[in-house]
N, C-alpha and C positions, 0 to 999 in steps of 0.2 A: 249728560254733557251740555254745557251751557252754549257754546259757540259752534260745535260741530254740526254740519249740515245746514247751518244758517249763515255763519260768518266765514266758514272755510269748509272745504271738502278734501277728503283724503283721496288722492289719485293713485297712490301705491303705498304699500306698507309691508315690511317684513322685519320681524324682530323689533329692534330699536331704531329702525331707519324708515323714514316716511317722506313722501313727496306730497305737498299740499298746494292748494290754490285758494286764495281768499276771494270772497264774493264782492266785487266792485260795486254792486248795487245795494249793499247792506247800509242801513241807516247810520252806522258808525262813521262811514266815509263821507256822508253828507254834512256831518258836523266837524270832521277832522281831516281834512279841511275841504270845503266844497270845490274850490278852484284848483286845488292840487292835493288830492287825498293821499294821506299816509297812514300806515298801520300804527295805532297806538302801542307803545311798549307794554302796557298792561294786557292788551289783547294777545301779544306775542307770548307773554309769560303764561297766560291762561291756556293758550294752545299747547305749550309744553306740558302743562299739568294734565290736560285732557288726553294728549297722545300717549303719555306715559301710562295713564290709567287704562287706556285702550290696549296698549301692549302687554301690560301685566294682568289684565282681566280683573282688576279691582280698583276702587276709587283711591287715587293718590292725591295728596295735597302738597304744594310747595311750602316747606317749613322755614327755609332759610337760604340765603344766597351768599356765597363766599366771594365770588367775582361776577360782575355783570357788565358787559360792554355792548352798547348799541353802536355798532361799527359803521353802519350805513342805514339810510332811510329805506324802509320797505314800502313799496307802493302796490296797490291791489292788482296790477297787471302782471306781477311777477309770480311765477311758479317756483316754489322753494323746496329744498330738502331740509328736514329736521332730523338730526342724528343725535342719539344719546350714547354716551360711553359710560358704562357701569364702572364706578370707582369703588363699589362695595359699600355696605351699610346704608343702602338707599341713597347714596350720593351719586350724582351724575354730572358729567360734563356735557353740555348741550351746545350744538352749533346749528344755526339757521343760515342757510346759504343757497346760492344758485351757482351755476358753472363759473360765473365771473366775479361774484361779490359775496362777501360774508356780511350778514346783517346783524347777527347776535351771537355772542360767545358768552357762556356762563357756566358756573359750577354751582350746583344747588343740592340741597337736602330735601328729599320728599319723604312722606310717610303715608301709610295706608290709614285713611280716616275712619273707615268702618268696613271691615272685611265681609260683613254680611250683606252689604249693598252691592251686589254684582249684577 
């Protein structure tokens, strides 16, 4: 996993539901943006791929996105939930949120990239 344990930590996880915290001291935030750091959308998508891989116990890769909405700006001080709803055929509806704000809503297709890499 590229970002896990460096860019973010899993605080809790059960099935397809996770609670995570991003690392405010990570170099990404020094460049995006130093005075008011925000989490890049690409990092949020990578996190979904890594968490789904973790949940399924095999390497998953995001293959396509049907709908993607960055609803609010995520800052590194926010602890968030990441929930996956299994739509069948490796399609998932993903929501990243905290108790008061939804940050990302998406529907995506994932696939196992190499089942031997567990």
